Each structure stands twice: as structure tokens, then as C-alpha cells.
C-alpha positions in Angstrom: -57.7 20.4 -13.1 -58.5 24.0 -13.8 -58.9 26.4 -10.8 -61.9 28.7 -10.3 -61.4 32.4 -10.9 -61.9 35.0 -8.2 -65.0 36.4 -10.0 -67.3 33.6 -8.8 -66.8 31.1 -6.0 -67.5 27.4 -5.9 -70.5 27.9 -3.6 -72.1 30.5 -5.9 -71.5 28.4 -9.0 -73.0 25.3 -7.3 -76.0 27.3 -6.2 -76.6 28.6 -9.8 -76.3 25.1 -11.2 -78.6 23.6 -8.6 -81.3 26.2 -9.5 -80.9 25.4 -13.2 -81.2 21.7 -12.4 -84.3 22.3 -10.4 -86.0 24.2 -13.2 -85.0 21.6 -15.8 -86.3 18.8 -13.6 -89.6 20.7 -13.0 -90.2 20.9 -16.8 -89.0 17.4 -17.5 -90.8 15.6 -14.7 -94.1 17.5 -15.0 -94.6 17.4 -18.7 -92.1 15.6 -20.9 -91.5 12.6 -18.6 -95.1 11.6 -18.4 -95.6 11.8 -22.2 -92.4 9.7 -22.7 -93.4 7.1 -20.1 -96.8 6.7 -21.7 -95.3 6.3 -25.1 -93.0 3.5 -23.8 -96.1 1.8 -22.3 -97.9 2.0 -25.6 -94.8 0.7 -27.4 -94.8 -2.3 -25.1 -98.6 -2.7 -25.7 -99.3 -2.7 -22.0 -102.9 -2.7 -20.6 -104.6 0.7 -20.3 -105.7 0.2 -16.7 -109.5 0.0 -17.3 -109.7 -3.7 -18.1 -112.6 -5.7 -16.6 -112.4 -9.3 -15.4 -114.1 -11.7 -17.8 -114.0 -9.4 -20.8 -111.5 -9.0 -23.6 -108.2 -7.2 -22.5 -106.5 -7.3 -25.9 -104.2 -4.4 -26.8 -103.3 -3.8 -30.5 -99.5 -3.1 -31.0 -99.9 -0.3 -33.5 -97.1 1.9 -31.9 -94.7 -1.0 -31.9 -95.5 -1.9 -35.5 -94.9 1.6 -37.0 -91.9 2.3 -34.7 -90.2 -1.0 -35.5 -90.8 -0.6 -39.3 -89.5 3.0 -39.3 -86.5 1.9 -37.2 -85.6 -0.8 -39.7 -86.2 1.5 -42.7 -84.1 4.3 -41.3 -81.2 2.2 -40.0 -81.1 0.4 -43.3 -80.8 3.7 -45.1 -78.1 4.9 -42.8 -76.0 1.7 -42.4 -76.3 0.5 -46.0 -74.0 3.3 -47.3 -70.4 3.4 -46.4 -70.4 7.2 -46.3 -73.7 8.6 -45.1 -71.8 11.7 -43.9 -68.9 13.2 -45.8 -66.6 16.1 -45.0 -65.9 18.8 -47.6 -63.3 21.4 -47.8 -63.8 24.9 -49.3 -60.3 24.8 -50.6 -59.1 22.6 -53.4 -55.9 21.6 -51.6 -58.0 20.3 -48.7 -59.8 17.6 -50.7 -57.4 14.8 -49.8 -57.6 15.8 -46.1 -61.4 15.8 -46.3 -61.4 12.4 -47.8 -59.1 11.1 -45.1 -61.2 12.7 -42.3 -64.4 11.1 -43.8 -62.7 7.7 -43.7 -61.3 8.2 -40.2 -64.5 9.4 -38.5 -66.6 6.8 -40.3 -64.2 4.0 -39.3 -64.0 5.3 -35.7 -67.8 5.4 -35.4 -68.7 2.1 -37.0 -65.6 -0.1 -36.3 -64.1 1.5 -33.2 -67.2 0.7 -31.3 -70.6 -0.9 -31.7 -71.8 1.7 -34.1 -74.8 -0.1 -35.4 -76.2 -0.4 -31.8 -75.6 3.3 -31.2 -77.6 4.1 -34.4 -80.4 1.7 -33.5 -80.9 2.9 -30.0 -80.6 6.5 -31.0 -83.2 6.1 -33.8 -85.7 4.1 -31.7 -85.6 6.4 -28.7 -86.4 9.4 -30.9 -89.3 7.6 -32.6 -90.8 6.6 -29.2 -89.8 9.4 -26.8 -89.9 12.6 -29.1 -86.1 13.1 -28.9 -83.1 10.9 -29.0 -79.8 12.0 -27.4 -76.3 11.0 -28.3 -73.1 12.0 -26.7 -69.6 11.9 -28.2 -66.4 11.9 -26.0 -62.8 10.8 -25.9 -61.9 8.3 -23.2 -58.4 7.5 -22.0 -57.6 4.0 -20.8 -54.4 2.8 -19.3 -53.0 -0.1 -21.3 -50.5 -2.5 -19.8 -48.5 -4.8 -22.1 -46.1 -7.5 -20.8 -43.2 -8.4 -23.2 -40.7 -11.3 -22.7 -37.4 -11.8 -24.4 -33.7 -12.7 -24.1 -31.2 -9.9 -23.5 -27.5 -9.8 -22.6 -26.2 -8.4 -19.3 -25.2 -5.1 -21.0 -28.7 -4.8 -22.6 -30.3 -5.5 -19.2 -28.2 -2.7 -17.6 -29.2 -0.3 -20.4 -32.8 -1.1 -19.9 -32.5 -0.4 -16.2 -30.6 2.8 -17.0 -33.4 4.0 -19.3 -36.0 3.5 -16.6 -37.7 0.4 -18.1 -40.0 -1.5 -15.8 -38.6 -5.0 -15.5 -41.0 -7.2 -13.5 -38.8 -10.4 -13.7 -35.3 -11.3 -14.9 -34.0 -14.9 -14.9 -30.2 -15.6 -15.4 -29.7 -18.4 -17.8 -26.1 -18.9 -16.7 -24.6 -18.2 -20.2 -24.6 -14.4 -19.9 -28.2 -14.0 -21.2 -31.3 -13.1 -19.2 -34.9 -14.0 -19.7 -36.8 -10.9 -18.8 -40.4 -9.8 -18.6 -40.8 -6.0 -19.2 -44.0 -4.1 -18.5 -45.0 -1.4 -20.9 -47.6 1.1 -19.8 -49.3 3.3 -22.3 -52.4 5.4 -22.5 -54.9 4.6 -25.2 -57.5 7.2 -26.4 -60.8 5.9 -27.7 -63.4 8.1 -29.3 -66.8 6.7 -28.3 -70.4 7.6 -28.6 -73.3 6.9 -26.2 -77.1 7.0 -26.7 -78.3 8.6 -23.5 -81.6 7.6 -21.9 -84.0 10.5 -21.8 -84.2 10.4 -18.0 -80.5 11.2 -17.7 -80.6 14.3 -20.0 -81.6 17.7 -18.5 -82.0 20.9 -20.5 -83.3 24.4 -19.8 -86.9 25.2 -20.6 -87.7 26.8 -24.0 -84.5 25.4 -25.5 -84.6 25.8 -29.3 -81.4 23.8 -30.1 -79.0 21.9 -28.0 -76.0 24.1 -29.1 -77.8 27.3 -28.1 -79.1 26.1 -24.7 -78.0 28.0 -21.6 -77.9 24.8 -19.6 -77.4 21.1 -20.4 -76.7 18.3 -18.1 -76.0 14.6 -18.2 -77.0 13.3 -14.8 -76.1 9.6 -14.0 -75.7 7.5 -10.9 -72.1 6.7 -10.2 -70.4 4.7 -7.4 -67.4 6.0 -5.5 -65.1 3.6 -7.4 -66.5 4.9 -10.7 -65.6 8.5 -9.8 -62.1 7.5 -8.8 -61.7 5.6 -12.0 -62.7 8.7 -14.0 -59.7 10.5 -12.5 -61.2 12.5 -9.7 -59.2 12.9 -6.5 -59.7 9.9 -4.3 -59.7 11.8 -1.0 -62.2 14.3 -2.3 -64.5 11.6 -3.7 -64.4 9.6 -0.5 -65.2 12.7 1.6 -68.4 13.5 -0.4 -71.5 13.6 1.7 -74.7 11.8 0.8 -76.6 13.5 -2.0 -79.5 15.7 -1.0 -81.4 14.2 -4.0 -81.9 10.5 -3.4 -81.2 8.0 -6.1 -84.5 7.0 -7.5 -85.9 6.0 -10.9 -88.4 8.4 -12.5 -91.5 7.3 -14.4 -89.5 6.7 -17.7 -87.1 4.4 -15.9 -90.0 2.6 -14.3 -91.7 2.2 -17.7 -88.4 1.1 -19.3 -87.7 -1.6 -16.7 -91.2 -2.6 -15.8 -90.5 -6.2 -16.5 -87.7 -6.2 -13.9 -89.6 -5.5 -10.7 -86.9 -6.8 -8.4 -83.9 -4.5 -8.1 -80.8 -6.1 -6.6 -79.6 -4.2 -3.5 -76.4 -2.2 -4.1 -73.5 -2.7 -1.7 -71.8 0.4 -2.9 -72.7 4.0 -2.3 -74.3 5.8 -5.3 -74.1 9.5 -6.0 -75.6 11.7 -8.7 -72.8 12.9 -11.0 -73.8 15.9 -13.0 -71.8 16.7 -16.1 -73.1 20.2 -16.8 -72.6 22.7 -19.5 -73.4 26.3 -18.6 -73.0 29.6 -20.2 -71.7 31.9 -17.5 -69.2 34.7 -17.0 -66.6 33.0 -14.8 -63.8 35.6 -15.1 -65.9 38.7 -14.7 -65.1 40.2 -18.1 -68.8 40.6 -19.0 -68.7 37.9 -21.6 -70.4 34.5 -21.0 -68.2 31.5 -21.6 -69.3 27.9 -22.1 -67.9 25.9 -19.2 -68.0 22.2 -18.4 -68.6 21.4 -14.7 -68.6 18.0 -12.9 -70.6 18.4 -9.7 -71.9 16.1 -6.9 -74.7 17.9 -5.1 -73.1 21.2 -3.9 -69.5 20.0 -4.4 -67.7 21.2 -7.6 -65.3 18.4 -8.7 -63.9 20.1 -11.9 -64.5 23.2 -14.0 -63.2 23.6 -17.6 -63.9 26.1 -20.4 -64.9 24.3 -23.6 -65.8 25.3 -27.1 -69.0 23.2 -27.4 -71.1 20.6 -25.6 -70.9 16.9 -26.7 -74.6 16.3 -27.1 -76.6 15.9 -30.3 -80.4 15.7 -30.1 -82.6 14.4 -33.0 -86.4 14.6 -33.3 -88.3 12.6 -36.1 -90.9 15.4 -36.5 -89.4 18.7 -35.4 -91.5 21.6 -34.3 -90.6 25.1 -35.4 -88.5 27.0 -32.8 -88.4 24.1 -30.3 -85.9 21.3 -29.6 -88.6 18.9 -28.6 -91.0 18.1 -31.4 -93.3 15.1 -32.0 -92.5 11.4 -32.1 -93.9 8.7 -34.4 -95.7 7.2 -31.4 -97.6 10.5 -30.9 -99.3 10.0 -34.3 -100.4 6.4 -33.4 -101.1 6.2 -29.7 -104.7 7.5 -29.9 -105.4 5.1 -32.8 -104.0 2.2 -30.8 -106.4 3.1 -27.9 -109.4 3.3 -30.2 -108.5 0.2 -32.2 -108.0 -1.8 -29.0 -111.4 -0.7 -27.6 -113.2 -1.6 -30.9 -111.4 -5.0 -31.1 -112.3 -5.7 -27.5 -116.0 -5.0 -28.2 -115.9 -7.2 -31.3 -114.4 -10.1 -29.3 -116.8 -9.5 -26.4 -119.7 -9.7 -28.8 -118.3 -12.9 -30.3 -117.9 -14.4 -26.8 -121.5 -13.5 -25.9 -122.8 -14.9 -29.2 -121.0 -18.2 -28.7 -121.7 -18.3 -24.9 -124.9 -16.2 -24.3 -126.3 -15.3 -20.9 -129.3 -17.5 -19.9 -132.7 -16.5 -18.6 -133.7 -19.1 -15.9 -137.3 -19.1 -14.6 -137.5 -19.8 -10.9 -140.1 -22.6 -11.4 -137.6 -24.6 -13.4 -134.6 -24.2 -11.0 -133.2 -26.9 -8.7 -130.1 -26.8 -6.6 -128.1 -28.1 -9.6 -129.4 -25.9 -12.4 -127.0 -22.9 -12.0 -124.0 -25.2 -11.7 -125.0 -27.1 -14.7 -125.4 -23.9 -16.8 -122.0 -22.6 -15.7 -120.3 -25.8 -16.7 -120.2 -25.4 -20.5 -119.3 -28.7 -22.3 -120.6 -30.5 -25.3 -123.5 -32.8 -24.5 -123.7 -31.5 -20.9 -126.9 -31.9 -18.9 -128.9 -29.2 -17.2 -131.1 -30.4 -14.4 -134.4 -28.7 -13.7 -138.1 -29.2 -13.0 -141.4 -28.4 -14.7 -142.2 -27.5 -18.3 -140.2 -24.3 -18.3 -136.5 -24.3 -19.4 -133.6 -21.8 -19.5 -133.4 -19.6 -22.6 -130.5 -17.6 -24.0 -130.5 -13.8 -23.7 -128.7 -12.2 -26.6 -129.2 -9.8 -29.5 -128.1 -10.2 -33.0 -124.3 -9.5 -33.3 -123.2 -7.5 -36.4 -119.5 -8.1 -36.7 -119.2 -6.3 -40.0 -119.7 -2.9 -38.5 -116.8 -3.3 -36.2 -114.6 -4.7 -38.9 -115.4 -1.7 -41.1 -114.4 0.6 -38.2 -111.1 -1.3 -37.7 -110.3 -0.9 -41.4 -111.0 2.8 -41.1 -108.7 3.2 -38.1 -106.0 1.2 -40.0 -106.3 3.6 -43.0 -106.0 6.6 -40.7 -102.8 5.2 -39.2 -101.4 4.7 -42.7 -102.2 8.3 -43.7 -100.6 9.7 -40.6 -97.4 7.6 -40.6 -96.9 6.9 -44.3 -96.4 3.2 -43.4 -98.9 1.3 -45.6 -99.5 -2.3 -46.4 -97.9 -1.6 -49.8 -94.7 -0.6 -48.0 -94.6 -3.7 -45.8 -95.6 -6.1 -48.5 -98.0 -6.4 -51.4 -101.6 -6.4 -50.3 -103.8 -9.0 -51.9 -106.2 -6.3 -53.0 -103.3 -4.5 -54.7 -103.2 -7.3 -57.3 -106.2 -5.7 -58.9 -104.5 -2.3 -59.3 -102.2 -1.3 -62.1 -98.5 -1.5 -61.7 -98.1 2.2 -62.1 -100.7 3.0 -59.5 -99.1 0.6 -57.0 -95.7 2.2 -57.6 -97.1 5.7 -57.0 -98.8 4.6 -53.8 -95.5 3.1 -52.6 -93.6 6.2 -53.5 -96.0 8.4 -51.6 -95.7 6.2 -48.5 -91.9 6.3 -48.8 -91.9 10.1 -48.5 -92.5 9.9 -44.8 -89.7 7.4 -44.4 -87.3 9.6 -46.4 -88.2 12.6 -44.3 -87.5 10.8 -41.0 -84.2 9.4 -42.4 -83.1 12.8 -43.6 -83.8 14.3 -40.1 -81.7 11.6 -38.5 -78.9 11.9 -41.1 -78.6 15.6 -40.3 -78.3 14.8 -36.6 -75.7 12.2 -37.5 -73.8 14.8 -39.5 -73.7 17.1 -36.5 -72.4 14.2 -34.3 -69.7 13.4 -36.9 -68.7 17.1 -37.0 -68.3 17.2 -33.2 -66.4 13.9 -33.3 -64.0 15.4 -35.9 -63.3 18.5 -33.8 -62.8 16.3 -30.8 -60.2 14.2 -32.7 -58.4 17.4 -33.8 -58.4 18.7 -30.2 -56.9 15.5 -28.8 -54.4 15.6 -31.6 -53.0 12.1 -31.4 -52.4 9.9 -34.5 -54.4 6.7 -34.6 -54.7 3.7 -36.9 -57.6 3.0 -39.2 -58.3 0.8 -42.2 -59.2 2.5 -45.5 -60.2 0.3 -48.4 -58.9 -2.8 -46.6 -55.4 -1.3 -45.9 -54.1 -0.2 -42.5 -53.2 3.5 -42.3 -52.2 5.9 -39.6 -53.9 9.3 -39.7 -52.9 12.5 -37.9 -55.9 14.7 -37.2 -53.6 17.7 -36.5 -53.0 17.9 -40.3 -56.6 18.3 -41.2 -57.7 21.8 -42.1 -60.1 23.6 -39.8 -62.7 24.5 -42.4 -64.1 21.0 -42.9 -67.9 20.8 -43.0 -70.1 17.7 -42.6 -72.7 16.9 -45.2 -75.4 14.2 -45.0 -75.6 12.1 -48.1 -79.2 10.9 -47.5 -81.4 13.0 -49.6 -85.2 13.3 -49.9 -86.2 11.1 -52.8 -82.7 10.2 -53.9 -81.1 8.6 -50.8 -81.9 4.9 -51.6 -79.1 2.8 -52.9 -81.0 1.6 -56.0 -81.7 5.1 -57.1 -78.2 6.3 -56.4 -76.8 3.4 -58.5 -79.1 4.3 -61.4 -78.1 7.9 -61.2 -74.4 7.0 -61.0 -74.7 4.7 -64.0 -76.3 7.5 -66.0 -73.5 9.9 -64.8 -70.9 7.4 -65.9 -72.2 7.4 -69.5 -72.0 11.2 -69.5 -68.5 11.1 -68.1 -67.4 8.8 -70.8 -68.6 11.3 -73.4 -67.0 14.2 -71.6 -63.6 12.5 -71.1 -62.3 13.0 -74.7 -63.1 16.8 -74.7 -61.6 17.4 -71.3 -64.8 18.0 -69.3 -64.1 14.9 -67.1 -60.9 13.3 -65.8 -60.0 9.7 -64.9 -60.1 10.8 -61.3 -63.7 11.9 -61.7 -64.6 8.5 -63.2 -62.8 6.6 -60.5 -64.7 8.5 -57.8 -68.0 7.6 -59.4 -67.0 4.0 -59.8 -65.8 3.8 -56.2 -69.2 5.2 -55.0 -71.0 2.6 -57.1 -69.0 -0.2 -55.5 -69.7 1.1 -52.0 -73.5 1.6 -52.7 -73.7 -1.9 -54.2 -71.9 -3.3 -51.1 -69.3 -5.1 -53.1 -66.4 -4.3 -50.8 -63.2 -2.2 -51.5 -63.3 -0.1 -54.7 -59.5 -0.6 -55.3 -60.1 -4.3 -55.7 -62.0 -3.5 -59.0 -60.4 -0.3 -60.3 -57.0 1.5 -60.1 -56.9 4.9 -58.5 -55.4 7.3 -61.0 -54.1 9.5 -58.0 -52.2 6.6 -56.5 -48.6 7.6 -55.8 -49.3 11.3 -56.5 -48.5 12.2 -52.9 -44.7 12.2 -53.7 -43.4 15.4 -55.1 -41.6 14.7 -58.5 -38.2 16.2 -59.2 -38.3 19.3 -61.4 -37.7 18.3 -65.1 -35.0 20.0 -67.2 -35.6 22.1 -70.3 -35.0 19.3 -72.7 -37.5 17.1 -70.9 -40.1 19.9 -70.9 -39.5 20.4 -74.7 -39.8 16.7 -75.3 -43.0 16.5 -73.3 -44.4 19.5 -75.2 -43.5 17.8 -78.5 -45.0 14.6 -77.4 -48.1 16.4 -76.3 -48.3 18.2 -79.7 -47.8 14.9 -81.5 -50.5 13.3 -79.3 -52.9 16.1 -80.1 -52.1 15.8 -83.8 -52.7 12.0 -83.7 -55.9 12.6 -81.8 -57.1 15.1 -84.4 -56.2 12.6 -87.2 -57.9 9.8 -85.4 -61.0 11.9 -84.9 -61.0 12.9 -88.6 -60.5 9.2 -89.6 -63.3 8.3 -87.3 -65.5 11.0 -88.8 -64.7 9.8 -92.3 -65.3 6.3 -91.4 -68.6 7.3 -89.8 -69.5 9.2 -93.0 -68.6 6.2 -95.1 -70.7 4.0 -92.9 -73.6 6.4 -93.2 -73.3 6.6 -97.0 -73.0 2.8 -97.3 -76.0 2.4 -95.0 -78.0 4.8 -97.2 -77.1 2.9 -100.4 -77.9 -0.4 -98.8 -81.2 1.0 -97.6 -82.0 2.3 -101.2 -81.1 -1.1 -102.7 -83.3 -2.8 -100.1 -86.2 -0.5 -101.0 -85.7 -1.1 -104.8 -85.5 -4.8 -104.3 -88.6 -4.7 -102.2 -90.5 -2.7 -104.9 -89.4 -5.1 -107.7 -90.5 -8.1 -105.6 -93.8 -6.5 -104.9 -94.3 -5.7 -108.6 -93.5 -9.2 -109.6 -95.9 -10.5 -107.0 -98.7 -8.2 -108.3 -98.0 -9.2 -112.0 -98.1 -12.9 -111.1 -101.3 -12.5 -109.2 -102.9 -10.6 -112.1 -101.8 -13.3 -114.6 -103.2 -16.0 -112.3 -106.5 -14.2 -112.0 -106.7 -13.6 -115.8 -105.9 -17.3 -116.5 -108.5 -18.3 -114.0 -111.1 -16.0 -115.6 -110.2 -17.3 -119.1 -110.5 -20.9 -118.0 -113.9 -20.2 -116.4 -115.2 -18.5 -119.6 -114.0 -21.3 -121.8 -115.6 -23.9 -119.6 -118.8 -22.0 -119.7 -118.6 -21.7 -123.5 -117.9 -25.4 -123.8 -120.9 -26.2 -121.7 -123.1 -24.0 -123.8 -121.8 -25.5 -127.0 -122.4 -29.1 -125.7 -125.9 -28.1 -124.7 -126.6 -26.7 -128.1 -125.1 -29.7 -129.9 -127.2 -32.0 -127.6 -130.3 -30.0 -128.4 -129.6 -30.2 -132.2 -129.0 -33.9 -131.9 -132.3 -34.4 -130.1 -134.1 -32.4 -132.7 -132.4 -34.2 -135.5 -133.2 -37.6 -134.0 -136.8 -36.6 -133.5 -136.9 -35.4 -137.1 -135.5 -38.6 -138.4 -138.0 -40.6 -136.4 -140.9 -38.5 -137.7 -139.6 -39.0 -141.3 -139.3 -42.7 -140.8 -142.8 -43.1 -139.6 -144.1 -41.1 -142.5 -142.3 -43.2 -145.0 -143.5 -46.4 -143.4 -147.1 -45.4 -143.8 -146.9 -45.2 -147.6 -145.0 -48.5 -148.3 -145.2 -51.3 -145.8 -143.3 -54.4 -146.4 -145.2 -57.6 -146.9 -146.2 -59.4 -143.7 -145.4 -56.3 -141.7 -148.3 -55.6 -139.4 -148.5 -52.2 -137.9 -148.1 -52.3 -134.1 -150.8 -49.8 -133.6 -154.0 -49.3 -135.2 -157.2 -47.4 -134.6 -159.0 -49.0 -131.8 -155.9 -50.2 -129.9 -153.2 -52.8 -130.1 -153.9 -56.1 -131.6 -152.8 -58.0 -128.5 -155.4 -56.4 -126.3 
């Protein structure tokens, strides 16, 4: 535990910190806390407080819908890739160390803890409460391992001489002993915590968490918790009651509203402040960043540090401010308006189905009102006289309300970018073109990509702090890289590593990255023969494709060309160098000859293809000419046959006409010859005056 310098006393430091805490609480509790608690209530779709008995009290869950969708979309983008954040080195020799650091930090974050839950809670708190806070730290745990085994008497004596802790030793009677040894070690775990907004304090007008003059993580701890953290037991047990009582603020009340009963605590609780303050402790005129553990006005520990462990993310940052806007801010007023309109629609529907009744006094009996209030099919209403109860209602136009609800839904989509086309194909979208639908989906995804990029940048800052924490602790630890167990030593990593987020605007989705990498692979294949790409470049691209596709370990599919290059080869002799040079020259000569042969073969193929194309064209022309000639001959023969048939018909007609004329002429001649000489007994059939038989 560090000691306080003479430049400032414990009491003075505690007073300064108490004033910073008061100012931070004043801003947080008066402005930010109320807005955050209201956002939590809207996310839970709780009543607004102006509901009336007997009327609709429905609340539309617009905030929950957009927040849940954006949480799913952003977490899917972050978790889907194996390396959302990568470390880079400005020096070529630091490339291997940067690769190892990327694998180590990613494994520690995702596998060394419940990394998915950290990401989920961190994203969701920012989308609802304007900012999400995460804290990275190294925790030391005492690990006790009991080992049993058989040892000889001399080995048992040696173990005692070396100070080994032997909890039990049983003499077997044959000179051997069954012992139980206790091995105590300290295990360091690098963990990350999403901090509730009510536990995080910061100075007003803070522009960035790393530039703030005051940051504090204030949490309720029991006395046993403080002792377990390593603080002096006598000092902790002597701590007086905190001047600030342990109570939940409005955000805690909103967060735990469903648990109204709080179990009474049997242990004493104290506010533990882990504060980071820029202050001149040693009186040299330069402010240092110090880490202080404080309980009320008692300083437990002071330590000078290089940076604070907090990372704050905001989905919609504001210029020159750490606290911007949340996704809930864009939707809360729409949820209120939409709920009111929907309530009015339902109230109108209720009154239409069950209208109010006008009851004349002259028709009332002691049972009329009760009968009217008891609504049931076929029910009777008792009364007297000719008058009867009549319904009181006006025509209810539900279409106007539905139009307004549709307008509010469109306004929500334009503000958040979360449209019905993002969440699933709308029935109306079936009438749109595929191109138009794709463009609308791409426009809606811009907002998702913007939020995902903001979170990825915050995650990169967290990974960078986690890396520096591992280097500061300086202890080797075991990880698994590509399915193989390895031990990494952070002390060997260079100091100039920088973290880069690999979630880009418009190019961060896995399907797009796979398409780009496939195109890059084709270019790498063409660049490989001319020396513009190496097998190592191609292996890196293929490894990234395997990771983006979620197919497991890249080395299960491809061999790393750099495998085994970590061992320094023995320097070759001159003969070996000359032989390698000759072999390289021969390889270059063979490569040129192969390229020339390939070029000649390609030229021959092109010439052969040209000749084949010419022959094909010539054959096609000949075939077409033959087809045209045959068609002409067929047409000519058809015309000739038609003409000959027409000529034959004319000839037959003329011959028939001549035959008729000849016949007529012969008949005429016969009659004339008969009139001059008639045979005896031949009586003419006709005579002047008519036939003889008439």
C-alpha cells in the first residue's frame, strides 16, 4: 500500500474527493438520473400514470422493440467475427507479436469470462440509458490444490526441508508414505464488468472518460467484501457508519421495480468509492492521475496510475460531450403518442360495442338500471310505460385513428432506421421491385451500421486498456489459438501496439466481407506469379474467410506457410549458397520457358480457334446458300406446275368447246340431209301444227 506524500494530507484529499462526489451526484441525480429512469420505464412499457379506471390502459412497446432489435443486430455483428478488434504494430518485426496479442486479448475477453453477456449488457444499457459503462481490471484469487501420492521416507524429509505444506502423511509400513500436500498459488484473472449507470460518477462537462478530472465507481460493499479485497481488517472493522446512507436512486428503483420486497441485510454495508482524480500529490506542480479507495472520509489506499479502467460508449454521440443520446430518446415521445391514439381507438370501439344508454324517468323501475348494467345475450330489461332506453353514441370512424397510427410508425422508422423491411418482408413490399426493396433495406441498415461502429470503437478502447493491463501485470498465461493450447508472455509484446475496430460502415457484415475476400483471392492468385503476393498473404486471406464463415480453425483447412519459421536456421556455407543460387537461376529459366510455352500454346489455341471460327462461318454460308437454292427451285417448280395445270385446263376447255360446236354442226347437217331424202315409212316426229300424238 502506497503512503501519502507530505504535500497533501489524508483529510485534505478526502475533503476534495467528497466535494467532487457531491458535484457529480448533483448533476447525475438532478438531470441524467431522471432521464435514464424514465427511459427504463418506457422500455418496460409501464403505465404513464394518467390512466383512468374503465378506459383503455394499453402501452405500446415501441422503445422495447427498437432497442431489442438494435441489441440483436449490434451484438450479432460484434460476436459473429472472431476478431472484431485487431492489434497492429508500426514495425514489421512486431507483426507476430500483434497477432499473438490479438488472439490473447480476444480469448481472455470471450473465453476467460462470460464475454457475450458483457457485450449484451453493455450494448443494451447504452441504447436505453444514453451511455453504457464497462470496466476492465485484473483480479487475484488464491488457488488451493491438494495433491496425493506415495513417497519414500527420504523424499518426505526432503519435502519437509523444502517447506512444502504436508496436511497428512500415512505410514504404509513398507518404507513408503501416503501423503497429502497442499499447494497454494495465486491466479490472476482479467475480467470486465458492465457497470450500472447509478454506480458511475463523473465530473460535469466531461468530454471523454480519459480526459475527465474525476471518475468514480461507487458500490455498496459489506465489511467482509472489503477484507476479501485485501484491505486491512482492523482498519475496515473500525470504519464508522457512512454519512451517506445506502439507498437506491431512481434508476435502481426503475430497474428493480418488479421486486418490491428487499430482503433485510444482516451485514453492515458501506459505500466503497474507487475514485480516479487528477491532482498534484507530491507538490511538484504537475497533476498526476491517482487511484483512491475511500469509505466516507477514510482513505483506504492511494496509488498513482497511468489510466482509468473505464470505457463509456454512446450510440448517438453529441459533439464535445461524453453523454449523447440513446435510441430510446428517439422513440419515447412516439410511444407516448401512439399509446394515446391506440387507447382512444379502443375506447371508441368499446363505446360502439357497449354504448351509454339514455333512460327516461317514466320508464324506470327499481330493476331497470341493474338490468342495463348486466350485459348478456338475450338479457331482459324491465321497465314501465311506452318509453324505452335508447343508446347514446356518435358514429365511430376507426380509419382516421389507424391512419395516424401508421404515420407514427413511419416516423419511428425514419428516426431509428429500423423498418418493417429490416425485420421481415412486408406484405406490401411484394408489389415493389427487388431493386427498390434492396435499396430500402440498405438505407435502413445504415443506422444499424453506425451504432455498431460506435460500439466497436468503444470495444477497441476496452481491448487496448486490457492489453496494457496484461503487460503491466506481466505474468504468462495459457490460451487456445486455432484449437491449440499456448502460453503467451505479455512482457514480450512491443509497446507500440494499436487497436483497430474491424467493423466498418457499409462493409462490416460477414456476407459482404466474404464477397470482398473472394474477389481479393482472385487478384492474389494473379499477383502470385509476378511476386506481388506471397503464400503468406493468401493464407491470411483464407484464414479470415474461414473465421468469417464460422467454419472453425483455419489450420484445419489450410497449411500456414510460416509454420516453423520461428526457429533460426543455421547459416549455410558458400557451396550451399552457390547451389541455391544455381537452383534459383534454373527455376527462373524454367519459369520463363514455361511461360513462353504457355504463351505459344495460348497463341496456337487462339489461331486454331480463329480457323475453326472461319470454317464454321464458311460452312454456315454454304448451308444457307444451299437452303436458298433449294427454296428457289421448289418455288420455280411450283410455279411451273401451276402454269402447266392452268394451260391444261384452258386446252381442255377449248377442246370441249370445239367438240360441242362440232357436235352441233353435225346435228344440224343431219337434219338438213334428212329433209331432202326421207326413207320410206319414216314419219317426221314434228310437223307444222304440232306433234302427231297430240
